[in-house]
C-alpha positions as CSV (number, residue, x, y, z in Angstrom):
1,M,87.5,121.6,88.2
2,N,85.0,122.7,85.6
3,G,84.2,122.1,81.9
4,A,87.3,121.1,79.8
5,S,89.5,120.5,82.9
6,R,87.0,117.9,84.3
7,E,87.1,116.0,81.1
8,A,90.9,116.2,80.8
9,L,91.2,114.9,84.4
10,A,88.9,112.0,83.8
11,S,90.9,111.0,80.6
12,A,94.1,111.4,82.7
13,R,92.7,109.1,85.4
14,E,91.8,106.5,82.8
15,R,95.3,106.5,81.3
16,F,96.8,106.3,84.8
17,N,94.7,103.3,85.8
18,A,95.5,101.5,82.5
19,L,99.2,102.2,83.0
20,T,99.3,101.1,86.7
21,D,97.2,98.0,86.1
22,N,100.5,96.7,84.6
23,T,102.4,95.6,87.6
24,S,105.8,96.0,85.8
25,V,105.4,99.7,86.2
26,D,107.2,100.9,89.2
27,A,104.5,102.9,91.0
28,A,106.8,104.5,93.6
29,K,109.1,105.8,90.9
30,L,106.2,107.0,88.9
31,A,105.0,109.0,92.0
32,E,108.3,110.6,92.5
33,E,108.6,111.7,88.9
34,L,105.1,113.1,88.6
35,A,105.6,115.0,91.8
36,A,108.8,116.4,90.4
37,V,106.9,117.6,87.3
38,T,104.2,119.1,89.5
39,A,106.8,121.1,91.4
40,L,108.4,122.2,88.2
41,L,105.2,123.5,86.7
42,D,104.2,125.1,90.0
43,R,107.4,127.1,90.0
44,E,107.5,127.9,86.3
45,V,104.1,129.6,85.8
46,S,105.0,130.8,82.3
47,L,105.9,127.3,81.2
48,R,102.6,126.0,82.7
49,R,100.7,128.5,80.7
50,V,102.5,127.6,77.4
51,L,101.7,124.0,78.0
52,T,98.0,124.7,78.5
53,D,97.7,127.5,75.9
54,P,94.5,126.6,73.9
55,A,95.8,128.7,71.0
56,Q,98.4,126.1,70.4
57,A,97.7,122.7,69.0
58,G,97.6,119.8,71.5
59,E,100.3,117.9,69.6
60,A,102.6,120.9,69.6
61,R,102.2,121.3,73.4
62,A,102.9,117.5,73.8
63,E,106.0,117.7,71.7
64,L,107.3,120.7,73.8
65,A,106.6,118.8,77.0
66,G,108.5,115.7,75.6
67,R,111.5,117.8,74.7
68,L,111.6,119.5,78.1
69,L,111.2,116.2,80.1
70,G,113.7,114.4,77.9
71,S,115.5,111.8,80.0
72,R,114.5,113.4,83.3
73,V,111.6,111.0,83.7
74,G,110.9,107.5,82.6
75,G,108.6,106.4,79.8
76,P,105.4,105.9,81.9
77,A,105.7,109.4,83.4
78,A,106.4,111.0,80.1
79,D,103.5,109.3,78.4
80,L,101.1,110.4,81.1
81,V,102.4,114.1,81.1
82,T,102.4,114.4,77.3
83,G,98.9,112.9,77.2
84,M,97.7,115.4,79.7
85,V,99.3,118.3,77.9
86,R,97.5,117.3,74.7
87,S,94.2,117.8,76.5
88,R,92.5,121.1,77.0
89,W,92.4,122.7,80.5
90,S,90.1,125.5,81.7
91,R,92.9,126.9,83.9
92,S,96.6,126.3,83.7
93,R,96.7,125.5,87.5
94,D,94.3,122.6,86.9
95,L,97.0,120.8,85.0
96,T,99.4,120.9,88.1
97,D,96.4,119.9,90.4
98,A,95.8,116.9,88.2
99,L,99.5,115.9,88.1
100,E,99.7,116.2,91.9
101,E,96.7,113.9,92.3
102,L,98.2,111.3,90.0
103,A,101.5,111.5,91.9
104,H,99.6,110.7,95.2
105,S,97.6,108.0,93.4
106,A,100.8,106.3,92.2
107,D,102.1,106.1,95.8
108,L,98.8,104.7,96.9
109,V,99.0,102.1,94.1
110,A,102.4,101.1,95.6
111,A,100.8,100.7,99.0
112,Q,97.8,98.7,97.5
113,R,100.1,96.3,95.7
114,A,101.9,95.7,99.0
115,G,98.6,95.1,100.8
116,Q,99.2,98.1,102.9
117,L,96.5,100.6,101.8
118,D,94.4,100.0,104.9
119,D,97.5,101.0,107.0
120,V,98.1,104.1,105.0
121,E,94.4,105.2,105.3
122,D,94.4,104.7,109.0
123,E,97.7,106.5,109.4
124,L,96.6,109.5,107.4
125,F,93.5,109.8,109.6
126,R,95.5,109.5,112.9
127,F,98.1,112.0,111.7
128,G,95.2,114.5,110.9
129,R,93.9,114.0,114.4
130,I,97.3,114.5,116.0
131,V,97.7,117.8,114.0
132,S,94.3,119.1,114.9
133,S,94.8,118.4,118.6
134,N,98.4,120.0,118.7
135,P,98.3,123.7,117.7
136,E,102.1,124.0,118.2
137,L,102.8,121.1,115.8
138,R,100.3,122.6,113.3
139,R,102.0,126.0,113.4
140,A,105.4,124.4,112.8
141,L,104.2,122.4,109.8
142,T,102.4,125.4,108.2
143,D,104.9,128.2,109.1
144,R,105.5,130.1,105.9
145,N,108.8,131.3,107.1
146,A,110.1,127.8,107.7
147,T,111.9,126.1,104.9
148,A,110.6,122.9,103.2
149,A,113.7,121.2,104.4
150,A,113.1,122.1,108.0
151,K,109.5,120.8,107.8
152,T,110.7,117.6,106.1
153,D,113.2,117.0,108.9
154,L,110.5,117.5,111.5
155,L,108.2,115.0,109.7
156,H,111.1,112.5,109.4
157,T,111.4,112.8,113.2
158,L,107.7,112.3,113.7
159,L,107.0,109.6,111.2
160,G,110.3,108.0,110.3
161,G,110.2,104.3,111.0
162,R,106.9,104.6,112.9
163,G,104.5,104.0,110.0
164,N,104.2,103.1,106.4
165,Q,106.7,104.6,104.0
166,V,104.0,105.7,101.6
167,T,102.2,107.6,104.4
168,E,105.5,109.4,105.1
169,R,106.1,110.3,101.5
170,V,102.6,111.7,100.8
171,V,102.5,113.7,104.0
172,I,106.0,115.2,103.4
173,R,104.9,116.1,99.9
174,L,101.8,117.7,101.2
175,V,103.6,119.7,103.9
176,A,106.6,120.7,101.9
177,Q,104.5,121.8,98.9
178,P,101.1,123.0,100.2
179,R,100.4,124.9,97.0
180,G,98.1,127.4,98.8
181,R,96.0,124.7,100.5
182,S,95.4,124.2,104.2
183,L,97.0,121.2,105.8
184,E,93.6,119.9,106.9
185,A,92.1,120.1,103.4
186,G,95.2,118.4,102.0
187,L,94.9,115.5,104.4
188,D,91.2,115.1,103.8
189,A,91.9,115.0,100.1
190,L,94.6,112.4,100.6
191,S,92.2,110.2,102.7
192,K,89.5,110.4,100.1
193,L,91.9,109.6,97.3
194,A,93.1,106.5,99.3
195,A,89.5,105.4,99.7
196,S,88.8,105.8,96.0
197,R,91.5,103.4,95.1
198,R,89.0,100.6,95.8
199,D,85.9,102.6,95.1
200,R,85.1,103.0,98.8
201,M,83.7,105.9,100.8
202,V,85.2,107.2,104.0
203,A,83.1,107.5,107.1
204,V,84.4,109.3,110.2
205,V,82.8,107.6,113.1
206,T,82.8,109.3,116.5
207,S,81.8,107.4,119.7
208,A,82.1,107.9,123.4
209,V,84.1,104.7,123.8
210,P,86.1,102.6,121.4
211,L,83.9,100.3,119.3
212,S,84.4,96.6,119.5
213,E,85.3,94.6,116.3
214,E,81.8,93.2,116.2
215,Q,80.3,96.7,116.4
216,R,82.6,98.0,113.7
217,Q,81.7,95.1,111.4
218,R,78.0,95.6,111.9
219,L,78.3,99.4,111.4
220,G,80.3,98.9,108.3
221,A,77.9,96.4,106.9
222,S,74.9,98.7,107.6
223,L,76.5,101.7,106.0
224,A,77.6,99.7,102.9
225,Q,74.0,98.5,102.5
226,L,72.7,102.1,102.9
227,Y,75.1,103.6,100.4
228,G,75.5,100.7,98.1
229,R,79.3,100.6,98.3
230,Q,82.0,99.6,100.6
231,I,82.7,102.0,103.4
232,H,86.1,102.6,105.2
233,L,85.7,103.5,108.8
234,N,87.9,106.1,110.4
235,L,87.2,105.7,114.2
236,D,87.5,108.6,116.6
237,V,86.6,108.7,120.4
238,D,85.1,111.7,122.0
239,P,83.6,111.3,125.6
240,E,81.4,114.4,125.0
241,V,79.1,112.5,122.6
242,L,77.7,110.7,125.8
243,G,77.1,107.4,124.0
244,G,75.9,106.2,120.6
245,V,77.8,107.2,117.5
246,Q,78.0,110.0,115.0
247,V,78.8,109.1,111.4
248,R,80.1,111.7,109.0
249,I,80.4,110.8,105.3
250,G,81.4,113.8,103.2
251,D,79.0,116.6,104.0
252,E,76.3,114.2,105.4
253,V,76.1,113.6,109.2
254,I,74.1,110.7,110.8
255,N,73.7,111.4,114.4
256,G,72.8,108.7,116.9
257,T,74.4,110.1,120.0
258,I,72.8,110.7,123.4
259,A,74.1,114.2,123.3
260,D,72.3,114.8,120.0
261,R,69.0,113.4,121.4
262,L,69.3,115.7,124.4
263,D,69.9,118.7,122.2
264,E,66.8,117.8,120.1
265,A,64.7,117.3,123.3
266,A,65.9,120.7,124.5
267,R,64.9,122.3,121.2
268,R,61.4,120.8,121.4
269,M,60.9,122.0,125.0
270,A,62.1,125.4,124.0
271,G,59.7,125.5,121.1
């Protein structure tokens, strides 16, 4: 997001955090209601444009949103949506993108309150790995000719009762309403959003063999010292790295594998 939308999203996040700091707010219900508003504005493009029309006063837009939502959502969701509509957005789609983010965040708050956020982070990572290694499953989940209900049924079969309910909810929402985004990009965004709930960075660590608990703790402590913040480790095993580890944090890659050293040696010999 750029310009006005970036500022509007920052304000929405502040209001969301202030709201969900109150444990009396039902985070799971808030997630469901914000997701429903996101779906509505995604379908009704003309309505979305009216609610983000810079030619209309922010208070008038908020009043319209309040009338439309009426008793369809609870007070917390209504307050968030009307506050967001008062803000100025560079593009009408940015409003729905922001609403979707807050819907996912509300589900992650529910997991965090239950002490299950680590489980959700790990399950999102593992699900992404399963999808990337199973082309047939990926095709089924991204088939544009398949209905959202069919994809939801498939995910219920895959995930139902096998993991955290929050993981199942956010993945179903992502697959059933991709909103023009790839499945991999959506899962990556969810993983980063989960990490940000406690101001952590996500590191994807690839090693030839599984790391021991002591190795994980040492690596996590070293990365935390290097980056100045807590790091959540997503662990992957790939025998082709030939030893050592590769760490990817965002666009940055730290290579410490034997395969990488062999490649470097070969390049030097060739040069």
